[in-house]
C-alpha positions as CSV (number, residue, x, y, z in Angstrom):
1,X,20.1,-60.6,40.1
2,X,19.0,-60.7,43.7
3,X,22.7,-60.4,44.8
4,X,23.1,-57.1,42.9
5,X,19.9,-55.5,44.3
6,X,20.7,-52.4,46.4
7,X,20.5,-52.9,50.2
8,X,18.7,-50.5,52.5
9,X,21.3,-49.1,54.8
10,X,21.0,-47.4,58.2
11,X,21.8,-44.1,56.6
12,X,19.0,-44.5,54.0
13,X,16.5,-45.3,56.7
14,X,17.6,-42.2,58.7
15,X,17.2,-40.1,55.6
16,X,13.7,-41.4,55.0
17,X,12.8,-40.8,58.7
18,X,14.2,-37.3,58.7
19,X,12.3,-36.5,55.4
20,X,9.1,-37.8,57.0
21,X,9.7,-35.8,60.2
22,X,10.3,-32.6,58.3
23,X,7.2,-33.1,56.2
24,X,5.2,-33.8,59.4
25,X,6.5,-30.7,61.1
26,X,5.7,-28.6,58.0
27,X,2.1,-29.8,58.0
28,X,1.8,-29.3,61.8
29,X,3.1,-25.7,61.5
30,X,0.6,-25.0,58.7
31,X,-2.2,-26.5,60.8
32,X,-1.2,-24.2,63.7
33,X,-1.5,-21.2,61.4
34,X,-5.1,-22.2,60.5
35,X,-6.1,-23.4,64.0
36,X,-9.6,-22.2,65.1
37,X,-8.9,-20.0,68.1
38,X,-12.6,-19.0,68.6
39,X,-13.2,-21.6,71.3
40,X,-10.4,-20.2,73.4
41,X,-11.6,-16.6,73.0
42,X,-15.2,-17.6,73.9
43,X,-13.9,-19.6,76.9
44,X,-12.1,-16.5,78.1
45,X,-15.2,-14.3,77.8
46,X,-17.4,-16.9,79.5
47,X,-14.9,-17.2,82.4
48,X,-14.7,-13.4,82.7
49,X,-18.5,-13.4,82.9
50,X,-18.5,-16.3,85.3
51,X,-20.7,-18.4,83.0
52,X,-20.4,-22.2,83.2
53,X,-22.4,-24.8,81.3
54,X,-24.6,-27.2,83.3
55,X,-22.4,-30.0,84.7
56,X,-22.8,-33.2,82.7
57,X,-23.7,-35.2,85.8
58,X,-26.7,-32.9,86.4
59,X,-27.9,-33.5,82.8
60,X,-27.4,-37.2,83.0
61,X,-29.4,-37.4,86.2
62,X,-32.4,-35.7,84.5
63,X,-32.1,-38.1,81.5
64,X,-31.9,-41.0,83.9
65,X,-35.2,-39.9,85.5
66,X,-36.9,-39.7,82.1
67,X,-35.6,-43.1,81.1
68,X,-36.8,-44.7,84.4
69,X,-40.2,-43.0,84.1
70,X,-39.8,-41.4,87.5
71,X,-42.5,-38.7,87.1
72,X,-42.6,-37.4,90.7
73,X,-38.8,-36.9,90.9
74,X,-38.8,-35.4,87.5
75,X,-41.4,-32.8,88.5
76,X,-39.4,-31.9,91.6
77,X,-36.3,-31.4,89.4
78,X,-38.3,-29.4,87.0
79,X,-39.3,-26.9,89.7
80,X,-35.6,-26.3,90.4
81,X,-34.7,-25.6,86.8
82,X,-37.8,-23.5,86.2
83,X,-36.4,-21.0,88.7
84,X,-33.7,-20.0,86.2
85,X,-34.3,-21.4,82.7
86,X,-31.2,-19.8,81.2
87,X,-28.7,-21.1,83.8
88,X,-26.1,-23.3,82.3
89,X,-27.4,-23.0,78.8
90,X,-24.9,-22.1,76.0
91,X,-25.7,-19.5,73.4
92,X,-26.5,-21.3,70.2
93,X,-28.0,-18.3,68.4
94,X,-28.0,-14.6,68.8
95,X,-31.8,-14.7,68.4
96,X,-33.3,-15.6,71.9
97,X,-36.2,-17.6,70.4
98,X,-34.0,-19.5,68.0
99,X,-31.6,-20.2,70.8
100,X,-34.4,-21.9,72.8
101,X,-35.5,-23.9,69.8
102,X,-32.0,-25.2,69.2
103,X,-31.7,-26.3,72.8
104,X,-35.0,-28.2,72.4
105,X,-33.7,-29.9,69.3
106,X,-30.6,-31.0,71.3
107,X,-32.7,-32.2,74.2
108,X,-35.0,-34.1,71.8
109,X,-32.0,-35.9,70.2
110,X,-30.5,-36.9,73.5
111,X,-33.7,-37.9,75.2
112,X,-34.8,-40.1,72.3
113,X,-31.5,-42.0,72.3
114,X,-31.5,-42.3,76.1
115,X,-35.0,-43.9,76.0
116,X,-34.0,-46.2,73.1
117,X,-31.1,-47.5,75.3
118,X,-33.6,-48.0,78.1
119,X,-36.0,-50.1,76.0
120,X,-38.2,-47.8,73.9
121,X,-38.6,-48.8,70.3
122,X,-36.5,-46.8,67.9
123,X,-39.5,-45.8,65.7
124,X,-41.4,-44.5,68.7
125,X,-38.5,-42.5,70.1
126,X,-37.5,-41.0,66.8
127,X,-41.1,-40.2,65.8
128,X,-41.7,-38.4,69.0
129,X,-38.5,-36.4,68.5
130,X,-39.6,-35.5,64.9
131,X,-43.0,-34.4,66.1
132,X,-41.7,-32.1,68.9
133,X,-39.0,-30.6,66.7
134,X,-41.5,-29.7,64.0
135,X,-43.8,-28.2,66.6
136,X,-40.9,-26.2,68.0
137,X,-40.1,-24.8,64.5
138,X,-43.5,-23.0,64.4
139,X,-43.3,-21.6,68.0
140,X,-43.5,-17.8,68.1
141,X,-42.3,-17.1,71.7
142,X,-39.7,-18.4,74.2
143,X,-42.5,-19.3,76.6
144,X,-44.1,-21.6,73.9
145,X,-40.8,-23.4,73.4
146,X,-40.2,-23.9,77.1
147,X,-43.7,-25.2,77.6
148,X,-43.2,-27.5,74.6
149,X,-39.9,-28.8,75.9
150,X,-41.5,-29.6,79.3
151,X,-44.4,-31.4,77.5
152,X,-41.9,-33.4,75.4
153,X,-39.9,-34.5,78.5
154,X,-43.0,-35.6,80.3
155,X,-44.3,-37.4,77.2
156,X,-41.1,-39.5,77.0
157,X,-41.2,-40.1,80.8
158,X,-44.8,-41.2,80.9
159,X,-44.2,-43.6,78.0
160,X,-41.1,-45.0,79.7
161,X,-43.1,-45.5,82.9
162,X,-45.8,-47.3,81.0
163,X,-43.2,-49.4,79.3
164,X,-41.6,-50.5,82.6
165,X,-45.0,-51.4,84.0
166,X,-45.8,-53.4,80.9
167,X,-42.7,-55.5,81.5
168,X,-44.3,-56.7,84.7
169,X,-47.5,-57.8,82.9
170,X,-48.2,-61.4,81.9
171,X,-47.1,-62.6,78.5
172,X,-50.6,-62.7,76.9
173,X,-51.5,-59.2,78.1
174,X,-48.2,-57.9,76.8
175,X,-48.9,-59.6,73.5
176,X,-52.4,-58.0,73.3
177,X,-51.0,-54.5,74.1
178,X,-48.3,-54.9,71.5
179,X,-50.8,-56.0,68.9
180,X,-53.1,-53.0,69.7
181,X,-50.2,-50.5,69.6
182,X,-49.0,-51.8,66.3
183,X,-52.5,-51.7,64.7
184,X,-54.0,-48.4,66.0
185,X,-55.7,-47.6,62.7
186,X,-57.2,-51.1,62.3
187,X,-60.6,-52.3,63.6
188,X,-59.3,-55.1,65.8
189,X,-61.7,-57.5,67.5
190,X,-61.1,-59.1,70.9
191,X,-61.2,-62.5,69.1
192,X,-58.3,-61.5,66.7
193,X,-56.2,-60.3,69.7
194,X,-57.0,-63.5,71.7
195,X,-56.0,-65.6,68.7
196,X,-52.7,-63.7,68.5
197,X,-52.1,-64.2,72.3
198,X,-53.1,-67.8,72.1
199,X,-55.7,-67.5,74.8
200,X,-59.5,-68.1,75.1
201,X,-61.3,-64.8,74.4
202,X,-63.1,-64.6,77.7
203,X,-60.0,-65.7,79.7
204,X,-57.9,-63.0,78.0
205,X,-60.5,-60.3,78.6
206,X,-60.7,-61.2,82.3
207,X,-56.9,-61.3,82.6
208,X,-56.5,-58.0,80.7
209,X,-59.0,-56.2,82.9
210,X,-57.4,-57.5,86.1
211,X,-53.9,-56.4,85.1
212,X,-54.7,-53.1,83.2
213,X,-57.8,-52.0,85.0
214,X,-59.9,-51.7,81.9
215,X,-61.4,-53.9,79.2
216,X,-59.7,-54.6,75.9
217,X,-62.3,-52.5,74.0
218,X,-61.7,-49.6,76.4
219,X,-58.0,-49.9,76.0
220,X,-58.2,-49.9,72.2
221,X,-60.4,-46.8,72.3
222,X,-58.0,-45.0,74.7
223,X,-55.1,-45.8,72.4
224,X,-56.9,-44.3,69.4
225,X,-57.9,-41.2,71.3
226,X,-54.3,-40.7,72.5
227,X,-53.1,-41.1,68.9
228,X,-55.7,-38.6,67.8
229,X,-54.5,-36.0,70.4
230,X,-51.0,-36.2,68.9
231,X,-52.3,-35.8,65.4
232,X,-54.5,-32.9,66.3
233,X,-51.6,-31.1,68.0
234,X,-49.3,-31.8,65.0
235,X,-51.8,-29.9,62.8
236,X,-50.9,-31.7,59.6
237,X,-54.1,-33.7,59.4
238,X,-57.8,-32.7,59.1
239,X,-60.3,-34.1,61.6
240,X,-61.8,-36.2,58.8
241,X,-58.3,-37.7,57.9
242,X,-57.7,-38.6,61.6
243,X,-61.1,-40.3,61.9
244,X,-60.3,-42.4,58.8
245,X,-56.6,-43.1,59.7
246,X,-57.6,-44.3,63.2
247,X,-60.3,-46.7,62.0
248,X,-63.4,-44.8,63.2
249,X,-66.5,-45.6,61.2
250,X,-67.2,-41.9,60.4
251,X,-66.1,-38.4,61.4
252,X,-69.1,-38.0,63.6
253,X,-68.3,-41.3,65.4
254,X,-64.7,-40.0,66.0
255,X,-65.9,-36.6,67.3
256,X,-68.4,-38.2,69.6
257,X,-65.9,-40.7,71.0
258,X,-63.2,-38.0,71.4
259,X,-65.6,-35.5,73.2
260,X,-66.7,-38.2,75.6
261,X,-63.1,-39.2,76.4
262,X,-61.4,-35.8,76.5
263,X,-64.2,-33.4,77.4
264,X,-63.7,-31.1,74.4
265,X,-64.4,-31.6,70.7
266,X,-61.5,-32.4,68.3
267,X,-61.8,-29.0,66.8
268,X,-61.5,-27.3,70.2
269,X,-58.6,-29.5,71.2
270,X,-56.8,-28.7,67.9
271,X,-57.3,-24.9,68.6
272,X,-55.6,-25.3,72.0
273,X,-58.6,-25.6,74.3
274,X,-58.1,-28.0,77.1
275,X,-60.8,-29.7,79.2
């Protein structure tokens, strides 16, 4: 039976190839008819208007400054960009306000991933991004969006600076900071933290103060106040909710601690008043 099976000849192979080639050409021709020519048209208009997007190396240098936590250099760069906030920005919407919001969203996505690559935890980076995008969604002016974008960039940069400094700390102090940051809403005691770090309570307290510049109790309180600031700005929680979520014994205890630390009451801070 195998002897009588038809053999594939060179002519047969050529016929198959030519049929495939014809089919491929037919598909390509059809694709060309449906090709999106809008980019070419827009490129022509942009060139005629002498508009060019911000060079990628400039953007990457800014993202690198954020990831390294270089606050001073970032502020200098910001002054340069503030001189012409529209320079190098593409038009993402016909509505000027919506256009700025879309640019913030893009910036948030890139900055979050840049910081993750540089060592920030994914949950922290993505949560920050979510918060600022939600806040951008309720902005009513271009000025608000620009101010919010600047705040977001500095927030990421400060956190990256803090993260890089933390890497130079001793292992027990890093362990204590990690435990505090992961349990912001719990009433931690110095003894619990010392047990986690594997150090004597008094020894850890002295080591922590020497490296951080404040005691463990002070650091815990500062962490809770910083978390409260973000929750108040977000606007989705009541003051009573925040007090409960962050482990304060009562709303009055929270208000008193917040006022002492920040200089304004939680209500005033939520309404936009700064110390």
